[in-house]
py3Dmol code that shows the C-alpha trace and the ligand (Angstrom):
import py3Dmol

protein = """\
ATOM      1  CA  MET A   1      -0.066  -0.014  -0.014  1.00  0.00           C
ATOM      2  CA  THR A   2       1.171   3.509  -0.761  1.00  0.00           C
ATOM      3  CA  GLN A   3       2.414   5.457   2.241  1.00  0.00           C
ATOM      4  CA  ARG A   4       0.917   8.934   1.957  1.00  0.00           C
ATOM      5  CA  ARG A   5       2.447  11.837   3.953  1.00  0.00           C
ATOM      6  CA  PRO A   6      -0.131  13.428   6.240  1.00  0.00           C
ATOM      7  CA  LEU A   7      -1.014  16.964   5.239  1.00  0.00           C
ATOM      8  CA  PHE A   8      -2.543  19.574   7.515  1.00  0.00           C
ATOM      9  CA  ALA A   9      -3.837  22.793   6.057  1.00  0.00           C
ATOM     10  CA  ALA A  10      -5.081  25.936   7.769  1.00  0.00           C
ATOM     11  CA  ASN A  11      -7.590  28.127   5.962  1.00  0.00           C
ATOM     12  CA  TRP A  12      -7.720  31.478   7.785  1.00  0.00           C
ATOM     13  CA  LYS A  13     -10.300  32.770   5.381  1.00  0.00           C
ATOM     14  CA  MET A  14     -10.759  36.536   5.965  1.00  0.00           C
ATOM     15  CA  ASN A  15      -9.356  36.489   9.519  1.00  0.00           C
ATOM     16  CA  LEU A  16      -6.294  37.445  11.489  1.00  0.00           C
ATOM     17  CA  ARG A  17      -3.934  40.489  11.108  1.00  0.00           C
ATOM     18  CA  ARG A  18      -0.239  40.922  10.518  1.00  0.00           C
ATOM     19  CA  ALA A  19       0.741  40.712  14.058  1.00  0.00           C
ATOM     20  CA  ASP A  20      -1.304  37.561  14.548  1.00  0.00           C
ATOM     21  CA  ALA A  21       0.296  35.944  11.536  1.00  0.00           C
ATOM     22  CA  GLU A  22       3.759  36.653  12.974  1.00  0.00           C
ATOM     23  CA  THR A  23       3.053  35.211  16.417  1.00  0.00           C
ATOM     24  CA  TYR A  24       1.139  32.215  14.757  1.00  0.00           C
ATOM     25  CA  ALA A  25       4.167  31.388  12.702  1.00  0.00           C
ATOM     26  CA  ASP A  26       6.619  31.757  15.559  1.00  0.00           C
ATOM     27  CA  ARG A  27       4.464  29.423  17.704  1.00  0.00           C
ATOM     28  CA  LEU A  28       4.296  26.745  15.055  1.00  0.00           C
ATOM     29  CA  LEU A  29       8.077  26.927  14.609  1.00  0.00           C
ATOM     30  CA  ARG A  30       8.505  26.489  18.342  1.00  0.00           C
ATOM     31  CA  GLU A  31       5.864  23.808  19.080  1.00  0.00           C
ATOM     32  CA  LEU A  32       5.625  21.569  15.973  1.00  0.00           C
ATOM     33  CA  PRO A  33       6.717  18.022  16.632  1.00  0.00           C
ATOM     34  CA  ASP A  34      10.287  17.491  15.502  1.00  0.00           C
ATOM     35  CA  PRO A  35      10.792  15.668  13.213  1.00  0.00           C
ATOM     36  CA  MET A  36       7.362  16.615  11.795  1.00  0.00           C
ATOM     37  CA  PRO A  37       5.567  13.530  10.581  1.00  0.00           C
ATOM     38  CA  GLY A  38       3.579  15.357   7.940  1.00  0.00           C
ATOM     39  CA  GLU A  39       3.337  18.554   5.862  1.00  0.00           C
ATOM     40  CA  ILE A  40       1.818  21.827   7.021  1.00  0.00           C
ATOM     41  CA  VAL A  41       0.377  24.490   4.798  1.00  0.00           C
ATOM     42  CA  LEU A  42      -1.086  27.862   5.817  1.00  0.00           C
ATOM     43  CA  PHE A  43      -3.631  29.723   3.615  1.00  0.00           C
ATOM     44  CA  PRO A  44      -3.748  33.262   4.968  1.00  0.00           C
ATOM     45  CA  PRO A  45      -5.391  36.357   3.513  1.00  0.00           C
ATOM     46  CA  PHE A  46      -3.289  37.621   0.613  1.00  0.00           C
ATOM     47  CA  THR A  47      -1.912  40.584   2.526  1.00  0.00           C
ATOM     48  CA  LEU A  48      -0.373  38.274   5.117  1.00  0.00           C
ATOM     49  CA  LEU A  49       1.767  36.384   2.621  1.00  0.00           C
ATOM     50  CA  PRO A  50       4.755  38.653   3.163  1.00  0.00           C
ATOM     51  CA  ALA A  51       4.576  38.186   6.956  1.00  0.00           C
ATOM     52  CA  LEU A  52       4.637  34.352   6.532  1.00  0.00           C
ATOM     53  CA  ALA A  53       7.336  34.485   3.910  1.00  0.00           C
ATOM     54  CA  GLN A  54       9.512  36.460   6.280  1.00  0.00           C
ATOM     55  CA  ARG A  55       8.840  34.280   9.309  1.00  0.00           C
ATOM     56  CA  LEU A  56       8.752  30.783   7.605  1.00  0.00           C
ATOM     57  CA  ASP A  57      11.470  31.233   5.093  1.00  0.00           C
ATOM     58  CA  ARG A  58      13.704  28.097   5.179  1.00  0.00           C
ATOM     59  CA  SER A  59      11.329  26.293   7.501  1.00  0.00           C
ATOM     60  CA  SER A  60       9.352  23.123   6.577  1.00  0.00           C
ATOM     61  CA  ILE A  61       6.025  24.977   6.840  1.00  0.00           C
ATOM     62  CA  ALA A  62       4.604  25.975   3.457  1.00  0.00           C
ATOM     63  CA  TRP A  63       1.999  28.670   2.648  1.00  0.00           C
ATOM     64  CA  GLY A  64      -0.382  29.449  -0.214  1.00  0.00           C
ATOM     65  CA  GLY A  65      -3.100  31.600  -1.594  1.00  0.00           C
ATOM     66  CA  GLN A  66      -6.803  31.148  -0.951  1.00  0.00           C
ATOM     67  CA  ASP A  67      -7.540  31.774  -4.680  1.00  0.00           C
ATOM     68  CA  LEU A  68      -5.927  32.733  -7.966  1.00  0.00           C
ATOM     69  CA  HIS A  69      -6.896  34.107 -11.369  1.00  0.00           C
ATOM     70  CA  PRO A  70      -6.592  31.755 -14.290  1.00  0.00           C
ATOM     71  CA  GLU A  71      -4.362  34.364 -16.158  1.00  0.00           C
ATOM     72  CA  ASP A  72      -0.968  35.703 -15.438  1.00  0.00           C
ATOM     73  CA  ALA A  73      -1.886  39.363 -15.536  1.00  0.00           C
ATOM     74  CA  GLY A  74      -4.451  41.707 -16.956  1.00  0.00           C
ATOM     75  CA  ALA A  75      -7.532  43.981 -16.318  1.00  0.00           C
ATOM     76  CA  HIS A  76      -9.025  42.001 -13.380  1.00  0.00           C
ATOM     77  CA  THR A  77      -9.603  44.413 -10.540  1.00  0.00           C
ATOM     78  CA  GLY A  78      -9.319  42.832  -7.136  1.00  0.00           C
ATOM     79  CA  ASP A  79      -8.039  39.529  -8.413  1.00  0.00           C
ATOM     80  CA  ILE A  80      -4.621  37.889  -7.745  1.00  0.00           C
ATOM     81  CA  SER A  81      -2.320  36.010 -10.035  1.00  0.00           C
ATOM     82  CA  ALA A  82      -0.223  32.970  -9.487  1.00  0.00           C
ATOM     83  CA  LEU A  83       2.825  35.200 -10.115  1.00  0.00           C
ATOM     84  CA  HIS A  84       1.826  37.384  -7.182  1.00  0.00           C
ATOM     85  CA  LEU A  85       1.630  34.319  -5.004  1.00  0.00           C
ATOM     86  CA  THR A  86       4.961  32.905  -6.048  1.00  0.00           C
ATOM     87  CA  ASP A  87       6.558  36.293  -5.600  1.00  0.00           C
ATOM     88  CA  TRP A  88       5.954  35.731  -1.981  1.00  0.00           C
ATOM     89  CA  GLY A  89       7.159  32.147  -1.840  1.00  0.00           C
ATOM     90  CA  ALA A  90       3.747  30.518  -1.972  1.00  0.00           C
ATOM     91  CA  SER A  91       3.810  26.957  -3.066  1.00  0.00           C
ATOM     92  CA  TRP A  92       0.107  25.971  -2.711  1.00  0.00           C
ATOM     93  CA  VAL A  93      -3.262  27.436  -3.708  1.00  0.00           C
ATOM     94  CA  LEU A  94      -6.923  26.558  -2.760  1.00  0.00           C
ATOM     95  CA  CYS A  95      -9.098  26.047  -5.869  1.00  0.00           C
ATOM     96  CA  GLY A  96     -12.840  25.841  -5.700  1.00  0.00           C
ATOM     97  CA  HIS A  97     -13.510  26.329  -1.998  1.00  0.00           C
ATOM     98  CA  SER A  98     -17.221  26.175  -1.410  1.00  0.00           C
ATOM     99  CA  GLU A  99     -17.247  29.825  -0.214  1.00  0.00           C
ATOM    100  CA  ARG A 100     -15.749  30.932  -3.528  1.00  0.00           C
ATOM    101  CA  ARG A 101     -18.354  28.727  -5.411  1.00  0.00           C
ATOM    102  CA  ALA A 102     -21.188  30.135  -3.352  1.00  0.00           C
ATOM    103  CA  GLU A 103     -20.204  33.806  -2.747  1.00  0.00           C
ATOM    104  CA  HIS A 104     -18.428  34.456  -6.074  1.00  0.00           C
ATOM    105  CA  GLY A 105     -20.383  32.089  -8.365  1.00  0.00           C
ATOM    106  CA  GLU A 106     -17.318  30.198  -9.473  1.00  0.00           C
ATOM    107  CA  SER A 107     -18.163  27.525 -11.943  1.00  0.00           C
ATOM    108  CA  ASP A 108     -16.552  24.220 -12.430  1.00  0.00           C
ATOM    109  CA  ALA A 109     -14.992  25.467 -15.687  1.00  0.00           C
ATOM    110  CA  GLN A 110     -13.427  28.452 -13.960  1.00  0.00           C
ATOM    111  CA  ILE A 111     -12.127  26.181 -11.201  1.00  0.00           C
ATOM    112  CA  ALA A 112     -10.665  23.828 -13.762  1.00  0.00           C
ATOM    113  CA  ALA A 113      -8.865  26.833 -15.382  1.00  0.00           C
ATOM    114  CA  LYS A 114      -7.486  27.853 -11.964  1.00  0.00           C
ATOM    115  CA  VAL A 115      -6.265  24.305 -11.314  1.00  0.00           C
ATOM    116  CA  ALA A 116      -4.497  24.269 -14.610  1.00  0.00           C
ATOM    117  CA  GLN A 117      -2.936  27.704 -14.183  1.00  0.00           C
ATOM    118  CA  ALA A 118      -1.673  26.786 -10.659  1.00  0.00           C
ATOM    119  CA  GLN A 119       0.173  23.738 -12.032  1.00  0.00           C
ATOM    120  CA  ARG A 120       1.450  25.723 -14.983  1.00  0.00           C
ATOM    121  CA  ARG A 121       2.982  28.260 -12.546  1.00  0.00           C
ATOM    122  CA  GLY A 122       4.474  25.732 -10.162  1.00  0.00           C
ATOM    123  CA  LEU A 123       1.770  26.018  -7.452  1.00  0.00           C
ATOM    124  CA  VAL A 124       0.236  22.818  -5.967  1.00  0.00           C
ATOM    125  CA  PRO A 125      -3.555  23.167  -6.282  1.00  0.00           C
ATOM    126  CA  LEU A 126      -5.692  21.889  -3.429  1.00  0.00           C
ATOM    127  CA  LEU A 127      -9.004  21.286  -5.172  1.00  0.00           C
ATOM    128  CA  CYS A 128     -12.011  21.419  -2.847  1.00  0.00           C
ATOM    129  CA  VAL A 129     -15.229  19.530  -3.630  1.00  0.00           C
ATOM    130  CA  GLY A 130     -18.328  18.871  -1.508  1.00  0.00           C
ATOM    131  CA  GLU A 131     -22.065  18.461  -1.533  1.00  0.00           C
ATOM    132  CA  THR A 132     -24.662  20.787   0.077  1.00  0.00           C
ATOM    133  CA  ALA A 133     -27.182  19.467   2.624  1.00  0.00           C
ATOM    134  CA  ALA A 134     -29.961  19.565  -0.051  1.00  0.00           C
ATOM    135  CA  GLU A 135     -27.818  17.560  -2.450  1.00  0.00           C
ATOM    136  CA  ARG A 136     -27.055  14.943   0.204  1.00  0.00           C
ATOM    137  CA  GLU A 137     -30.670  14.672   1.199  1.00  0.00           C
ATOM    138  CA  ALA A 138     -31.666  14.166  -2.403  1.00  0.00           C
ATOM    139  CA  GLY A 139     -29.270  11.235  -2.673  1.00  0.00           C
ATOM    140  CA  ARG A 140     -27.073  13.275  -5.086  1.00  0.00           C
ATOM    141  CA  THR A 141     -23.798  13.194  -3.127  1.00  0.00           C
ATOM    142  CA  GLU A 142     -21.920  10.789  -5.363  1.00  0.00           C
ATOM    143  CA  ALA A 143     -23.067  12.480  -8.645  1.00  0.00           C
ATOM    144  CA  VAL A 144     -22.162  15.963  -7.274  1.00  0.00           C
ATOM    145  CA  LEU A 145     -18.665  14.796  -6.131  1.00  0.00           C
ATOM    146  CA  ARG A 146     -18.002  12.981  -9.356  1.00  0.00           C
ATOM    147  CA  ALA A 147     -19.073  16.019 -11.374  1.00  0.00           C
ATOM    148  CA  GLN A 148     -16.962  18.518  -9.455  1.00  0.00           C
ATOM    149  CA  LEU A 149     -13.975  16.245  -9.543  1.00  0.00           C
ATOM    150  CA  SER A 150     -14.068  15.331 -13.192  1.00  0.00           C
ATOM    151  CA  ALA A 151     -14.616  18.945 -14.216  1.00  0.00           C
ATOM    152  CA  ALA A 152     -11.391  20.087 -12.582  1.00  0.00           C
ATOM    153  CA  LEU A 153      -9.278  17.027 -12.556  1.00  0.00           C
ATOM    154  CA  PRO A 154      -5.615  17.924 -13.322  1.00  0.00           C
ATOM    155  CA  PRO A 155      -3.732  15.806 -15.928  1.00  0.00           C
ATOM    156  CA  ALA A 156      -1.791  12.858 -14.684  1.00  0.00           C
ATOM    157  CA  GLY A 157       1.641  13.516 -13.302  1.00  0.00           C
ATOM    158  CA  GLY A 158       1.295  17.153 -11.875  1.00  0.00           C
ATOM    159  CA  PRO A 159       1.279  17.496  -8.081  1.00  0.00           C
ATOM    160  CA  TRP A 160      -2.103  18.286  -6.573  1.00  0.00           C
ATOM    161  CA  ALA A 161      -4.261  17.374  -3.511  1.00  0.00           C
ATOM    162  CA  LEU A 162      -7.954  17.024  -2.988  1.00  0.00           C
ATOM    163  CA  ALA A 163     -10.134  18.202  -0.066  1.00  0.00           C
ATOM    164  CA  TYR A 164     -13.562  16.590   0.670  1.00  0.00           C
ATOM    165  CA  GLU A 165     -15.530  19.416   2.339  1.00  0.00           C
ATOM    166  CA  PRO A 166     -19.206  18.762   2.728  1.00  0.00           C
ATOM    167  CA  VAL A 167     -20.733  22.190   2.549  1.00  0.00           C
ATOM    168  CA  TRP A 168     -23.144  21.383   5.423  1.00  0.00           C
ATOM    169  CA  ALA A 169     -20.152  20.738   7.773  1.00  0.00           C
ATOM    170  CA  ILE A 170     -18.197  23.973   6.997  1.00  0.00           C
ATOM    171  CA  GLY A 171     -18.285  26.434   9.870  1.00  0.00           C
ATOM    172  CA  THR A 172     -21.421  24.796  11.270  1.00  0.00           C
ATOM    173  CA  GLY A 173     -20.050  22.689  14.070  1.00  0.00           C
ATOM    174  CA  ARG A 174     -21.597  19.652  12.317  1.00  0.00           C
ATOM    175  CA  THR A 175     -18.746  17.321  11.456  1.00  0.00           C
ATOM    176  CA  ALA A 176     -19.116  14.322   9.113  1.00  0.00           C
ATOM    177  CA  THR A 177     -19.018  11.056  11.019  1.00  0.00           C
ATOM    178  CA  PRO A 178     -15.783   9.137  10.434  1.00  0.00           C
ATOM    179  CA  ASP A 179     -17.798   6.526   8.517  1.00  0.00           C
ATOM    180  CA  LEU A 180     -19.479   9.094   6.269  1.00  0.00           C
ATOM    181  CA  ALA A 181     -16.156  10.886   5.627  1.00  0.00           C
ATOM    182  CA  GLN A 182     -14.430   7.496   4.809  1.00  0.00           C
ATOM    183  CA  GLU A 183     -17.200   6.665   2.367  1.00  0.00           C
ATOM    184  CA  ALA A 184     -16.889   9.920   0.468  1.00  0.00           C
ATOM    185  CA  HIS A 185     -12.990   9.732   0.463  1.00  0.00           C
ATOM    186  CA  ALA A 186     -13.105   6.161  -0.838  1.00  0.00           C
ATOM    187  CA  LEU A 187     -15.537   7.197  -3.551  1.00  0.00           C
ATOM    188  CA  LEU A 188     -13.398  10.008  -4.648  1.00  0.00           C
ATOM    189  CA  ARG A 189     -10.277   7.906  -4.621  1.00  0.00           C
ATOM    190  CA  ALA A 190     -12.094   5.387  -6.859  1.00  0.00           C
ATOM    191  CA  ALA A 191     -13.208   8.143  -9.159  1.00  0.00           C
ATOM    192  CA  VAL A 192      -9.642   9.405  -9.473  1.00  0.00           C
ATOM    193  CA  ALA A 193      -8.463   5.810 -10.214  1.00  0.00           C
ATOM    194  CA  GLU A 194     -10.899   5.513 -13.023  1.00  0.00           C
ATOM    195  CA  ARG A 195      -9.513   8.649 -14.685  1.00  0.00           C
ATOM    196  CA  LEU A 196      -5.823   8.736 -13.721  1.00  0.00           C
ATOM    197  CA  GLY A 197      -5.061   5.114 -12.846  1.00  0.00           C
ATOM    198  CA  THR A 198      -4.714   3.359  -9.463  1.00  0.00           C
ATOM    199  CA  GLY A 199      -1.094   4.461  -8.981  1.00  0.00           C
ATOM    200  CA  ALA A 200      -1.998   8.134  -9.102  1.00  0.00           C
ATOM    201  CA  ALA A 201      -5.044   7.619  -6.962  1.00  0.00           C
ATOM    202  CA  GLY A 202      -3.047   5.632  -4.420  1.00  0.00           C
ATOM    203  CA  GLU A 203      -0.571   8.546  -4.068  1.00  0.00           C
ATOM    204  CA  LEU A 204      -3.204  11.370  -3.886  1.00  0.00           C
ATOM    205  CA  ARG A 205      -3.685  12.899  -0.541  1.00  0.00           C
ATOM    206  CA  ILE A 206      -7.368  13.519   0.212  1.00  0.00           C
ATOM    207  CA  LEU A 207      -8.063  15.846   3.159  1.00  0.00           C
ATOM    208  CA  TYR A 208     -11.210  16.175   5.076  1.00  0.00           C
ATOM    209  CA  GLY A 209     -12.635  19.643   5.943  1.00  0.00           C
ATOM    210  CA  GLY A 210     -15.670  20.630   7.878  1.00  0.00           C
ATOM    211  CA  SER A 211     -15.707  21.636  11.558  1.00  0.00           C
ATOM    212  CA  VAL A 212     -12.562  19.641  12.414  1.00  0.00           C
ATOM    213  CA  LYS A 213     -11.397  20.235  16.037  1.00  0.00           C
ATOM    214  CA  PRO A 214      -8.969  18.706  18.378  1.00  0.00           C
ATOM    215  CA  ASP A 215     -11.720  16.509  19.744  1.00  0.00           C
ATOM    216  CA  ASN A 216     -12.790  14.848  16.509  1.00  0.00           C
ATOM    217  CA  ALA A 217      -9.446  14.853  14.655  1.00  0.00           C
ATOM    218  CA  GLY A 218      -7.981  11.646  15.927  1.00  0.00           C
ATOM    219  CA  GLU A 219     -11.102   9.460  15.109  1.00  0.00           C
ATOM    220  CA  LEU A 220     -11.403  10.950  11.611  1.00  0.00           C
ATOM    221  CA  PHE A 221      -7.662  10.692  10.827  1.00  0.00           C
ATOM    222  CA  ALA A 222      -7.686   7.040  11.748  1.00  0.00           C
ATOM    223  CA  ARG A 223      -9.781   6.269   8.673  1.00  0.00           C
ATOM    224  CA  PRO A 224      -7.744   4.747   5.773  1.00  0.00           C
ATOM    225  CA  ASP A 225      -8.594   7.235   2.984  1.00  0.00           C
ATOM    226  CA  LEU A 226      -8.217  10.387   5.110  1.00  0.00           C
ATOM    227  CA  ASP A 227      -4.790  11.831   4.741  1.00  0.00           C
ATOM    228  CA  GLY A 228      -5.099  14.909   6.726  1.00  0.00           C
ATOM    229  CA  PHE A 229      -7.349  18.010   7.169  1.00  0.00           C
ATOM    230  CA  LEU A 230      -8.259  21.415   5.815  1.00  0.00           C
ATOM    231  CA  VAL A 231      -9.189  23.332   8.875  1.00  0.00           C
ATOM    232  CA  GLY A 232     -11.021  26.601   8.904  1.00  0.00           C
ATOM    233  CA  GLY A 233     -12.380  27.992  12.319  1.00  0.00           C
ATOM    234  CA  ALA A 234     -10.228  25.772  14.564  1.00  0.00           C
ATOM    235  CA  SER A 235      -7.064  26.850  12.614  1.00  0.00           C
ATOM    236  CA  LEU A 236      -7.394  30.431  13.724  1.00  0.00           C
ATOM    237  CA  ASP A 237      -5.917  29.585  17.059  1.00  0.00           C
ATOM    238  CA  PRO A 238      -2.447  28.069  16.656  1.00  0.00           C
ATOM    239  CA  GLY A 239      -2.940  26.074  19.852  1.00  0.00           C
ATOM    240  CA  SER A 240      -5.951  24.237  18.451  1.00  0.00           C
ATOM    241  CA  PHE A 241      -4.349  23.729  15.037  1.00  0.00           C
ATOM    242  CA  LEU A 242      -1.329  22.237  16.786  1.00  0.00           C
ATOM    243  CA  ASP A 243      -3.684  20.033  18.916  1.00  0.00           C
ATOM    244  CA  ILE A 244      -5.371  18.790  15.744  1.00  0.00           C
ATOM    245  CA  ILE A 245      -1.922  17.795  14.309  1.00  0.00           C
ATOM    246  CA  ARG A 246      -0.795  16.218  17.543  1.00  0.00           C
ATOM    247  CA  ARG A 247      -3.879  14.147  17.917  1.00  0.00           C
ATOM    248  CA  SER A 248      -3.729  12.941  14.412  1.00  0.00           C
ATOM    249  CA  VAL A 249      -0.093  11.908  14.146  1.00  0.00           C
ATOM    250  CA  ARG A 250       0.598  10.595  17.554  1.00  0.00           C
TER     251      ARG A 250
END
"""
ligand_1 = """\
10
LIG
C -12.941 25.369 5.464
O -13.372 26.558 5.311
O -12.206 24.895 4.661
C -13.447 24.683 6.681
C -13.217 23.336 6.633
O -13.979 25.383 7.668
P -14.341 24.842 9.160
O -13.225 24.125 9.645
O -14.526 26.174 9.935
O -15.574 24.177 9.039
"""
view = py3Dmol.view(width=600, height=400)
view.addModel(protein, "pdb")
view.setStyle({"model": 0}, {"cartoon": {"style": "trace"}})
view.addModel(ligand_1, "xyz")
view.setStyle({"model": 1}, {"stick": {}})
view.zoomTo()
view.show()
């Protein structure tokens, strides 16, 4: 069986300020297990990228953007390009977070273009997929996940990661049960195998996101197809993000 390196990602969304970013980075550097049995990525608001770049340079902690535009440059007021992200040492980028899909009307086609642009410019895309409560209740979970995945699937070979984030669990305090999460992760891995082959699917890291906290992290992480977490609310406090990591990779 392929040994996948655990991956823990913090999505700060539109939270925290410059001083917070600095103390957060310093605390992670001080308290992360050494050696770190996994990979850590922080997704701050864009304006905090320089603070992380300064603090985390030459560390094993990576950082990335919460979004990117599919083009390198142009008349796109308010958008950010992959080149702006890489200027500040970013190596990852979120693509298709459900808040971008819902609040900014991002389509599967736009998300596919962002994933492709990320890979073209040397960023690792973390593609987010997930069903809404209404879709789950209507028995459409599998169809929705397959459609979101196949629309934005990167070509074989390029680095990427996938996050299963049921929309009904994001920021709601309602976490997927370990069984439900495992079922969705297994389904996604099988769908990737159909398209990219079992080797690529076996190597792909699939993160769970949706109200992950120190209390539920260990039980979720124990499931075989869960390779780490994309954490929103609980990642705003470095202490609870560290606890999530410690309880997963004990
Ligand atoms: C997220 O926004 O990616 C997320 C999982 O948020 P939360 O942990 O707050 O549910």
